[in-house]
N, C-alpha and C positions, 0 to 999 in steps of 0.2 A: 682421274686413273687410283693409283693411289692416295684418293684425300676419301678416311671414313666418316661417314655421318654421324649424328646419333651422341649420346651419351661415355664416354672413358669406359675405358674394365675396368673397376676397383681391386685393389693391389688383391692380390693372393694371403697375405700376411693380413690384411684385415675382418676375410671372410672369413680365412680359418679361427684369427681370434674370436670371432664375434661365435661365428659355433663352436665353436669347443666351448665358453664359456656362458654359452646358452646352456648347450647340452649338459652343462655341468651343474646350474640349477635346476635344469629338470628332475638331474638321482637327486641331488641335492635336498631341493623343498617340493619333487614329485608335484611336478610347473605340467601346463601345457606348455607346446611350444607358445604361443602365446602369450601367455604369463612369465615365463620364465624374461623374453624381450620384453616385455615394460616393465620389470622387476630391473633388469642389469640395463635398463635404462630411462630411470627411475632422476625424476629430477628433487633437487630441494624446493621447498616454496620459497623460505625464505630468503637463501642465497641467488636464486636463480640459477645452480650449476649441477651437473651431473653429481649424487652420491659417488659412483664407482670411480675408481683416480683417474683411473688409465682411461675413460669412457674417452673424455674430449680428446685426446689425443688420436685414440682410431679414427672417431665425425672430423677432427680437420685434415687425418690425412684421408678418409674417404672421397674430402668436399675439397683438395687442394689443387684438384684442377678447372674448378668452379674460379671464375674471373671474380664473386662479393662474396668470399670463404665467410667471414663472419656476416653472412646473413643469414649462408643454410644452415652457418648453426647453431644464430638463434633461434629460425628458425625449426630446425630439426625438434629444438626442449617442447613443446606444443602435443601434446596426448596423440592429435589426432596424425596429426604428420609421422609421427615413429609405429603409428598401426598402420598407415600406409609406407612405408618405409620397409612397414614386415613381410605385406603382406605384393610388393612387388623386390622385394628380398632375403631377407631373410628365412620360406617356408624355402625358398631351392637350396640358400648355402645351407642350413642346413640339414634338409634330405643329401646332399653332396659328401659334405660328412659323416654323418650315418654310415652311408653307401661305403664311402672309406672305412672306420674303420670294421663295417662287416669282411668288406675282403680282406682284411690285414686281419685276421682274427683265422677267418678261414684257412691265408695263404699260411699262416702260423700252425693249423690244425694238419693241413697233409707234411708240412716238414717234418709235425713234429712223430704224423703215420712212415712216414719214407723211412725219419732214419731208430724207431723202435724195424723193421721190416729188416733195417740192415744189422742189426742190433741180434735177430731174431736169428737169422743166416749167420754167423761168426756163430752162434751158439754152440750151432748144431756139427 
């Protein structure tokens, strides 16, 4: 009854952190979402480590509920695995983050209109 099947949910922190950085790369380097994701998750060919410092910790956090966590993080360094991860997760996370940003700016706009309306009534 209370037993949930399937893969456990990814933490909100990991989702938002990755989505934020992908959107940041999209704006900074004028890339597509997939290109930005692959740039963020690049692996140094000499050391076989991720080029971005905090990315390893995010991936460790994402796979923290798996039994063979080290295998999953090593496997993640493959380009095909990162592309599949993009298809399964990143597109959805970036869309949710962009929807959140749009709603936030809409809320700010409505609030500023409301403030201007109140100030206009005071002047009269």
